[in-house]
N, C-alpha and C positions, 0 to 999 in steps of 0.2 A: 615789146608788147606788155605793158603794166595792168595790173591787176590792184584795185584800190577798195579795201572791203572797212567798213566804217562800222562802230559799233555805239550805241547810247544805252547807258543804264542795264547792261547785262553783267550780273553777275557782280562783281566788286569792282565794272568799269563803269564811271560817267560818262566817259564820251572821249573814242581814241579811233583815229584812222590811220590805219598799215596799209604801205605801198608794197605789192610783191611784183617781181619779175618772172618772164616764165625760166623753168628749171629747176633747182635748189634754193629755199629760202630757210634762213634760222630764223624763228624768234626766239633773241634773247632776253633775260629777265632774271632777276632774283625769285625767289620762292615769294608768294605772296603778294605778287604785283599785278597778276590778271592775266597770265596765260591761259590759266583754265578756263577763265570766263572767256578768253576768245574764242578760243576752239568750242564752248560750250553756243557762243553767238553763231560760228560756223554751222554747228547743227542742228540751229532753227532756223537757217536759210534752206535746210531740205526736211524739214519734220512736215508732217502732213496736221493738218487745222486743228484734229480730232486728238493728236496727239498732244499737242502744244497744249491744248485748254486746259489740262492740269498742270501744269510745270511752271505755277506761280514763282517757285522758287529760282526758276532762270531768269527771273528779271530781278533788278536791286531794291532791296526788301524795302529803301528808302522811296521809289520813283513808284509812280501808277502809270508811266509809259516808259514805252523801249524803243528801240531800232537797231534792225539789221539791215545796211546798205552797200550793194556791189556795183562797184562803177570799173570798167574797162574801154580805156581807152577814151575817157573823158564822157562815154556815154552810160547810162544807169541800165543794167542788167538785170537787178532784181533788186528791188526792197520790202521788206515786211514789218509795218507797224503792228507792238504788241500794247494794250490796252489792259488793264486791270478792269476785272468787271465781277465784284463779291472777292473771292475766293477763285476767281478763274482767271485766265488768260485769254484776251478773242486777240484774235491774228488778222489784218489783212493784208493782202498783197500775195502774188503766187508765189509757189519754192522757185529754187534757182534753176532746176533741171525738171525734165518731165518725168522722169522716173525717180524722183525726189525722193521714195520710201525705199530704195535701196542703196541711195549715196552714202548714207549716214551708216549702213550696214557693212558695206564692201568699200570705203573710201576713208572712214573717219578709224584712225588706228590709236582706241583710248582705253584707258585701263578698264574700265565700263561697258564698251564695245561688247553686245551681247555675243557676237559671232567667235570674239577673243576669248571671253569669260567661258561660252561653253566647251568649245576645243580644250581650251587649258584644265580646264576642272573635268573632263572626258564624259560627258554630257554628249546624248543624241542630237544629229544635226537635222534629222526631219524637218521639222517645223520651219527653223530658220531655210534652210536650202529648198523647200518646195512652194513657200509660202507665193514664189515672183514665178510660180508653171501654172500648167492646167493642174494641177494636182488638187489646187483647191477648190476648182469646180466639180470634179470627180466625188471631193470629198463631201460636198456641201448635198451633192445629187443622191449620193450614197445614205446620208442622214436621212434625207427628203422619203428617199423611196423603204427605208426601214420602218420609219413614222407609218409610212400609207399603209405596209405591208402588214403593221401591227393591228391597225383600223380594219384592213379587208379580211382576217384571220378572227379578229371579235365578229364582224359580220357573219362570216361562215357559219361560226358556232351557235349563232344566233338560229340562222337559217336553220341549221341540223335541228335545232329545236325546236321550230315553226312545224318542220315536216314529221316530228313526232308527236307534237298536238292533234297537227289536222289527221292523223291517223289514229290519235286516240277520240277525235272530237267524229270521225266517221263513223267508229264502231258505236257509239254514243248514238248516234243519227240513226243508224240502223237497227239497234234497239229501239229508239222510239217508234220509228214508223211500224215494227211489229205492235208494237204496245198501240200506237192510234189503229192498225186495223183492226185488231182483237177489240179495241171498243168501240169502233164502228159498227162491226158484227154483234156485239151485245146489243147495242142500243138499237141495231135494224130488228132486233129478235122480241124486245120489248115492246107491248100494246101502247098504241096510240091513247095518250092522255086527254079525256075531253073535258074541258074546265068547267063545263054547262052541266055536268053529270057530277061535279061537287059543290056546287053552288050553295047545293040544300046545306050544305056543313056550315055554310054562313061564315061567322066570324071565325070559328075554330078553324076552319080549315083555310082561311085565307091569311090567320094568322102563321098555320104553321107552313104555309107556301113561303110567308115574308121569313119566318125562322129558319126554313131551307135554304132559300137566299144565303141567308146574313150567313148559316155556316159554311155554305160553299164559298163565298167572299172570302169568310176567314181562313177558308184554308188554301183557297187560292193566294191572299197576300202571305200566309205563312210559307207557301212552296215557291211565290216570287223572291221572297225576301230570303228564301235558303239557296236559290237559284243565284241573286246575286252576291252572297256570300262565298258560294262556290265559285263565282266569277274572279271575285276580290280576290279569294285565294290562290288560284289559278295566275292571276296577275302578276300577287307576290311572289309567287315562285319564278317568274321569270324576270323579276325585279331582283330577286335573291340571287339568281344564275349571273345577272348581270354585274351586282356588287361582287360575286366571288370573284368574277372574270377581272373586274378592276382590280379588285384586292390582289387578287394572283400577280396579276400585272406587277403592282409595287413589290410584292413577295419576289418576283423573278429577278425585278431592279435591285433588291437589296440583297439578292443570292448574287449575281452577278458584279455588286460593287459591296462584299461585307462591311467594309471598313471606309464608308462613305463618311458618318459621321466622326468615327473616330479620328481619318484622315483631316477632315477639317479643324477638329479638335486636335491633334499633333502638331497641325500647321500653327493652327491660332498660337499653341505654347513654342514653335519653333521662332515666330514673328514676335512674342514677346520677348524670349531670349534675345534674339539679333538685336531689339531696341534695347536691352539692360547693356549689351554689349557696345552697341554704338554710344550709349551716356556715358558708357565708361573708359571708350575711346575716345570721346569728345573731351570727357573732364582731364585725360592725359594729354592730349593736344591742347587744349588753354593750359595747364600745367607748362608744358613744353613754349609754348607761346611767350609765356610770364617770363620765363628763363632767358630767352631768348634776350627779350625787351632789356632783362636785368643785365644781360653780357652786355649787349652792345652799349647801354647807358655807363656802364663801368669805363667800355673802351673810352667813350666820347669824354668821360670825366679823369679817366688817367693823363689824358694828354695835359691839362690842366693842373691836375691833383697827383703830383708824382708820392705823396704817402700812399695813394690808394691801389698801389703797385705792392701790395702785402696783402696777404690773407689775413683777413680777420678774426679768424680762430686761430690759427697756428699762427702768425706774423710770418711765414715764409715769403719770399719773392711770388708775386703773382706777375707775371709778365704779359704783355698785349698780346705776345705769342700764345702762351696759353690760353689767355682770353677766346682768341680767334680760333686756337684747336677747339675749344669746349663751344665756340659759335657753330663753327662747321658740323659738328657731333649733333649737336641741336637741331641744327637745318637737315642732316641726313633724318633724323630719329621723327622731326615733324614730317618731314615727305613721305615716309614709313604709315606715320599715321593716316594722312590724310588719303595715302593708297587704299587702308583698311577701313575709313568710314566710307569710302566710296563702296568697296567690296559691300561693305554692310546694308548700304543704301541701299544697292542692287540686289541684295540676297532680302532684303524687306519687302523691296516692290516684286520681286519674282514670286516670295510666297504670298502676300496680299494678292496676287493676279491669279495664283494657283486656288487659293481656299475660295475667292469671288467665282471662280468657273467652276466648281465642284458645287458650290451652293447654289449659284444659278441652275446647274444641273439636276439638283437631287429635288429644288423647289418644282422645276417643272414637271418631274415626270409623277411628284407625289401631287402636287397642288392643284396638276390636271386632272389626274384621276380623283382627288378627294372631293373636288367640286362634284364630277358626276355623282359619285357615293353618296354624298350629303344631299341632292337633290332626288336620290333614289330611295334614298332613307326616310327624308321627308315625305315623300308618295305613301312608302309603306305605313310610316305612321297612319297619315289620311285614311288609308285604305281600314288600318286596324281599327280606328275611331268608328269610321263607318260598318265595318262590320261588327264591332260592338252595340252599335246604336240597332243595327237592325236584328240582333239576339234578342235587344230589351224588348221590340216592337213585335219579335216573334212570341217571346215570354208572354209580353201583354195579350196579343193575339189569341195564344193558345188557352189561355185563363178564362179568355171572352167567350172561346169555345166551348169550351166546357159549360161555362153557365146556358149557353144558346142550344147545346145540345140535350142539356138538362130540362131546360122548358120544352125543347122539340118532346121528347120522348113523353112528358107529361100531355101534350097535345097529341102525340101519336096514338095514345091509349085510349084518347076520346071518339077518337077517328076511324073508319074502318084498318085496321093494322093490315091487310092486304094493299088496299090502296094507297095507303099512306108510305108503305115499303117501295110500292111501285114509283110513286113520286118521288121520292127520294132516291132511289136507284137511277128515273132519266135525269134528274138534275143533277147527281154526282158525274152520271158517265156525261151529259152535256159539257160538266166545268171542264172533266179529266180529257175530254177533246181539245176543247179549248186551249187547256195547259200545255199539252204536247203539240198542237200546233203551232203556240208559239214559242216553246223550245227547238221546236225542227226550225221557224223561222231565225231564231236567235245564231243557231247553230250554222244555217245555211250564211249568216252574215259573218259571223267570225272565221269559217272557211273559206268563203269569196276573198275576204279581207287578205288572211294568212296565205292564201294562194298566189294572190297577186305579186305579195312582196317575196313566195317561193323564186317566183317565175324569172326573179332578177337574179337566182343562186348562181347560174350558169354564167352570167353574165360576171358576178361576182369573182369566181373559180377561174375564167379564164383572163381576167384583170389581175387577180392575185398572183397566179403564174404567168402572167407575162412581167410583173412587174418583179418576181424571184428572178427570172430569167436576167431583163435587165440588171436590176443589181449585182447579179453573180456577173454579168459581161461588164459592168463600170470597175466591179472590185477587179478585173483582170487587166481592165484598160489603164486603171491608176495605178495598180503594181508595177505594167509595162513603163507608163508615163514615170513614174518615180524609179525606176531603172536607167529610165532614158535622162533623167536631173543628174544620177549618179555617175552613168557615163559622160555627162559634159562634163561633169566637174571634175572627174580624173583626168581627163584628157588635159583640160586647162591645168590641174595642179603638176601635172608632168610637165607640161610645156614652160609653165611658169619655174618650176626644180630645175629643169635642165638652161633655163636661159639663164638662173642664178648661179650655174655652175657649183653647188654644193655638193658636196663628197659623205654627207654624215649618213644617208640611208642608201639603201637599194630600189627602194620607190616608197610612193606614200598616195594613200589610197582612202576613197571611202565605200566601207562594206555595203552589203546589200539593208542591212540593220542601220543604215546611216553612223555608225562610229567611224572615228579616224583611226587607219591601222598602216602600221609605218613597217617597212621590210628592212630589216637590218642582218648583214652577213659578219658574223664571229666564230673563230678558227675552222674557218670552213664551210659551216653551217648558215641556211637563211632561214630566218625566223620572222612571226607575227608578233611587232613588238606592239601594243595599246597603248594609246596616248598617254594614260595615267600613270607611266613607267618611265615617260623621260623625264629628264631634268629643267627647271623652270626655263632656261634658256633655248631649250631644243622646242618647249610646247608652244613660244611666245613666238619662234619659227616658226613652226607650222603653221600655228594661227594666221600669222601674216601672208604666208604663200598662199592658204586656202581663200583669204579675203582677197588677194590679189587674182586669184581663178574667178572668183566671184565678180569681181570687176572687170578681168577681161572676155567673162562669157553673159552679164548681164549689161552693163554701163560702161564699155570701152572709152567714149568722148566724155566722159565727165570730165571736168577741166581741173578739179581738185584731189591731194590726196594729202591725209594730215597723219603726221605721227606723233603722239604727245604721252609723255611719261611712258610710253611702253618701252623705251631706252633705257629706263634709268637704273636695271639690272640685268641691262642687254649684253652680248658679245659685240663690242666697237667691230668686229670684222665683218660678223653678219648683217650687221645692220649698214654697212656701206656698201656690202655686196645688195642688202635692200634698195639703198637709195640708188646705185648705178642701175639695177634693173628697171628702176621708176624713170631714169633717166633714157635708157635706149629705145622705152617703150613709149617716149615722147608724149607722157603725161606733164602738160604745159605747165601747172602750179603745182609744186611739194613743200609741203608746209611744214617744217620740224620746229619742235619746242627745244630751248635748251637754257636747263637753268645755270644762272652767274651767280658768283660771289660779290655782297654788296660792294665791294675795294673794285670790281672792275667793271660795274655798271653805275648807267647814271639813275638807276633805280625804276627809269621807265621802261616798257616794250619797246623793243627794238627789233628791225630785220636786217640780216646781212645776208647778201644777194652769193650764189656761190655756183656758178658755171658762167655760160655762155648764153645770152640774150638772143632769141631767135630774131 
């Protein structure tokens, strides 16, 4: 059974189609002739659309369109068409495999594979190994619950504040009721004022009544404005409490994440340093490639010009053998520089992703609450302006009151003093009764409004308790599922390790913290050895074992497994055992890239089949 993969305008490839047979297939070519671009095309077969969008550099820089196509037994099984739109890539066509997101992670063994890089650098594997399990759902629910619980906790604080307000208002209501009863009794004990009895006072008495009413009205205005100021001050206390709660939430976030800003700055500096290193390596690589061209040009010229076979500096013989030795060394150096470039690009991408995640987190926490704080402060300023205006109005009313009372005093001296006192007292008591009734009515409305809201406190408390218990349950379930992921991976790792028949370690496992631990026996002692302490070849071996375990666990039916450049400095014996394992597990198509010297190659990508076609 044959499989053909065709690429157009991918990386340095303009157009190429390679045929593969079941079993092991070697993709052979000199360096810088398209092996990495071909592997990149295979990566595009599986990459999700949203991940391709920012991979403009995957396409040939001189092209606006590209294509990756897979044909099996004459039938097109996958075709992905890429188009440049601005600085983005648009893709049409479904991926090769329904579990496409897992394919690149567990079947594409390249130097920049995130799983291999994480393992060889000793990083935790939690995110990589749990992203395809139910853990992500639990994590999402737990995060949502934490946000909901924070809001409910804030509501409970406000409700408790309302309870205190209602208690204070109830006391004020009781005091006002006592004052009202007292004022009514005083009013009932006063003699009735018959206006006919004082009509003889004519204009003086009428003016006296008018002034009395104006004085009472001014006092009522002063009292009403004072009450409004008092209510605004109470509302301002509520707003300040809410602002304090939200500022405390921001403060708690900063306490829990004391160095987020520093970490963002540190990552930015780290990214800047990586980019500086990247430029240095690029320059070094350019110099190396220039030297390779010079050596190859010398070899070409030396065949027709024997005089060139001397060093132009010292005059000693400089043979073609010397030149090829120099070329081989330069090619090895160029290969190492290419590997270093990919590592730096991965480190830059990883640092930028971490920086973006931190910026999104701090923006969400700070910005959401800052908007609410800003609105609350705006309302505070409005109330302060209103209080200032009312104080000015009170000040004006008090000045006017002084004038009216002075005029009233003069008029009072011209009428019967006892009668005037009675009129004044009646008016004042009537006004006082009306003011008290107005205050009681206002308090009743406020108490009713807050009581209705407080009626919800039991429901909010019950909801808070329920979500708290649910969060604890989900966190426990998340731990159990994570342990299940670890258990499944450890089982598959053990299975792969046994089938490989390696004898380097007694055991390989992922610990509860998602770190890789190997068990090794030395001098009769069994020791746990962290991955960081192993040699490069051993770490690559373990990374491939975990990758194969992931394949067994998640996508055993995926038809491809690619080994690209991971074998440059890798133990040949272990490599053969990996290939033998893949053959025995009946992986349909095993693809291995292999660098050739220019003399041994046609200069183009070639496929050599090793094995028996099914």
